[in-house]
N, C-alpha and C positions, 0 to 999 in steps of 0.2 A: 352666158349671160343674159341675166331677166330684163325683161321692158324698161325699168325704171334706170339699171346701171348701164345699158345703153344708151338711153338718153342723157344721161348726166354725163357721161363722155363727150359723146358729143357736144354739148357744151360747151367744152371748153376750147373746140376748136374751130367753130363753124357759127354765122350772123345770127341775127337775131331773126333774120327772114327765113333764110333755110334752116332754122328751129323751129319754127311754125310747122313747116314743111313736114319735118321727121313727126312733127307731134300729130298732124293730120287735122290742121287747125284751118278753118275756113271761116273768118267771121262773119255773121249776119251785119249787114248794114243799112238794111231796109227798118225806118221807124215803123212804117205801117205794119208792118209782117208781124214786129214786136209786139206791137199792139194786139193783134190779132191771137199770136200766139198766147199771152198772157189774158186776154178775155176768154178762151178757150177755157183756163181752169175753173170760173166761174167765180162766184165770191170768196174773198181770199181770210175774214176778220177771225173766222175761227179757225185757219189754216197752219201748220209749220209747213212753209217751204225749202224742198230742199232744191237747188239748182246745180246740176250737173257740167260742169266745163262754164263757167261765165264767161270766158274769153276777157273781152274789154268792156263787158255789163250792160250791153244793149236792151237785155231784158232784167238784169239783176235790179237797175235805179226802178224801174217798176214795181217790181216784186217788192222790193222792200219796203216801198211806199204802202202798196197794199195789204201784203199779209201780215198774221199777229206776229209772226216770228219766221225770220229770214235764215237760211243757211246756202252758204254755195261752196263748191268743191272744186278746185282747179290745181291741176297739176303743172303749170307753167308757174314758177316761183314768182317770174317780171311781174304777172299778169295779177297773179293772185297779191302781192304788196300793194299793185297800182289799186286794185280795186277797194282794198282794205282802206287804205288812206282817202278813196273818194265817198266813202262810205261812214270812216268812222263817227259823223255825226248823230248816226241813224241807231237808236235803241233797238234790241232784241236782233241785231243780225250780228252772222259769224262768218267769216272769209277763213276757208281752210286749204292751205299747201298743203294735197294731197291726191295720190292715186285714188279715182275713186272705185278700182277695183278691188281695191282694198279697205275700204270707209265700210265700217260697220252699220249697213243699215238696218240690222233689226235694232241693235243698241240705240238707233238715233230715232227710230220710229216709237220705241217702246217709252223713250224720253218724251215725246209731241205728246203724248196724252197730256190735258183732253184735247187740243186740238187735234186736227186731220191731217197725217202724215202727205204731202203731194209731192211730187216729183216732177219737176221741167227739165227741159237741157236740148242743146244743138247738141248732140251727140257725134264726137270724131269718129271720122268713117273706122280707124284702125281697131277699135274697141268695140265696135256695132254690136258684131254677132254677142261676146262673149258680158256684154255689161246687158243686152235685153234678157239673156238667162238668168242673169243674177237679179233683175227686177221681179221677173217672173216669178224665180222661186222665193220671192218674198211677198208673193202676192197676197198674203193672208194679214201681213203688216201694212198695206199700205191701202192708202184710198183712191188715190187718180194719177195719174200719170199722162201728161201730153211731152211728146217727143219729136225732137225736128233729127228727120233719119235720110240716109239714098232714098230715092224716091222708088227704087225697085225693091228694097226693103221694105216700106212702106206695104206696098202692096202687097208683099208676101204675110205680113204680119197680119193685114185686116182680109186677107182672100176668103171666099167662101169654099163649101168643099166642090169641087169638080174641075175646077179650073187648071190651067198650069202652072199658076204662081202658088198654089195651095198647097202647104208642103206639112213639114214638122213646126215650123216655126208658127204656122198657121194656127196647128192644132193646139201648140202649148199655149198659143195667146189666147185664143178662143175658151180653153181651158179653165186659164187663171181671170180674164179680164171678159168684158163687153169693148171691143175694139173698133174703133172706127177711124177711118180716112177722111180727115179734116180738108187740109188744101194743099193744094201744090206750090211750092218754093222756087221759083226759076235759078236755074246757076249764077244768073247776073245781080244776084241780092247778096252775092256773100263776096268777101275779097280775103284773099286769094279767090279767085275764081275758080271753083272746081269743076271739073269735067262731065260732071252728071248731075241733073236736076234733085231736088230735094223737095220730101213732105213731112207733114205735120200729123201726126196721129196720136186719138186718145186712146188711153186704155184706163176704164171705169173698173175697179176691184169690186168697188160695193155692191155693183147691181148685177151682178154676173149670179145668174140661176142656174148653169150648169152643176150638175149630181158631183158632188165628191167620187171619185174611184175609189173601188173597195179595196185595191193594192196600187197605189201610186207610182211606186217604184217597178210595177210589171208594165203599169198602162204607161209611163215614159220610155221602157225601152222596146216596149210594144211597137212606142209608135215611130219610135227612132229607126228600128228593124225594118219596119216594113216601107217608110221610104227611103231606105238606102236602096231598095230594088223595085221603085215606084212603080216600075209598068210590067211586074209580076203580078197576078193573082196572089189573092192573099192565102188562098188556101195553100198554094204551090210551097210560100215561104214559112208557113204553118207546118207543114207537110216535112220540107227537107232541112231548115235550119235545126243547126243540135239541138239548142234552146227547146224548141219545142218538136219535132217529131209525132205532131199528131197523126196516129192512123187514118185510115178513110171512115171507122166508124165512131171514130172521135171527132175527128171532122165535121159527120153528119149530125151529132150530138150538139156541137157547138153553134152551128148553122140553125137546129130547130130551137135551142134554148134562146138564141140572140133575135131569130128571125133576119139575119143578117146574109145575103144571099155572095158567100167567100169565094165566087168564079171574079168577084170586081178587083178593080186594084184600089191601092190605098189611097189616091186624091179621089176616090168618090166616095169615102168613111166621112161623114159627119164626125163632130167631137163627140157627140152622145153616142154615137156607133163604135166610136173608138171605146169607149167607157163601158157599154154593153159586152164588147168583146173580151176586154180585160177580164171583167166577170164570168163571161164563157169558158175563159181560159184557168179563172183560177177552182173550176170546179171542183167536186170529188174525180180524185183519179187523175189530176191533170195538172193540182196547184204544184206538185212537188217538182215537178219538170219543169215547168216554167218559171219559178221563183227563186231559182238558183242564183248561186255571185255570177256577177259581172264584171266587166274591168271597166265599161261604160261607165263614165261618170255623169251620174246622176243632180239633178237640179232641184226637184222639186221633194224630196226626203233629204 
């Protein structure tokens, strides 16, 4: 049973309060925090803003006032209908009752032209990871995203190389955007109050200067595989994993070509070094071995 059907069945037998819990909804109640989030988006006169999970509309009213166009995608039918009624007098406003994971961001972003496609939202805990990878996978179609996430996820998303929070999410975010941790949002600013704090992050897709990987499928697969054994030396994974199986001579060649000490661990590699390593693994004599089919679902291609 998929996510939509599970929640649809639950609607028949539970109260509205419990239904919010199933959806992972924690509504922002601080007007001050709402103002700071909208301000972080910058000028919106030339923007089409997509709000994910508007809930009771604490951000929506501000966004509808400032943006040239405003679209909100809300999974909860009652909330979507209530928000549509409240904003019915606004022009260039669209409230959609839909699962954002099924929302066609590519088509929406293409239709935004000549306006800038900007995404904002208080992301439901239950879909955070899937939604983040969906947005990162559309990084070439978006201008900016300002998102409120669990504080731990926000730290991972914006972590620099070398620290414990740094992982696959950090690398993929750094590849797609300039990421910035903006500010902490305490749990007391939500109703119902969650068990953890949140934080607001900015993903600027327009100003990212990281070079494009020569093989994005290999790049993502490599990052994913190395962080699966984040405490192992990179050379050990490249030597033993069936998708690579590099000989000692091949490892030496990759190290010489990339200038990377392959005895390091994945968390020590910057985004640029992961890109260089991808290029090293795509070299003559190694490409066939490392670019074969994989059952892993990739999001960049």
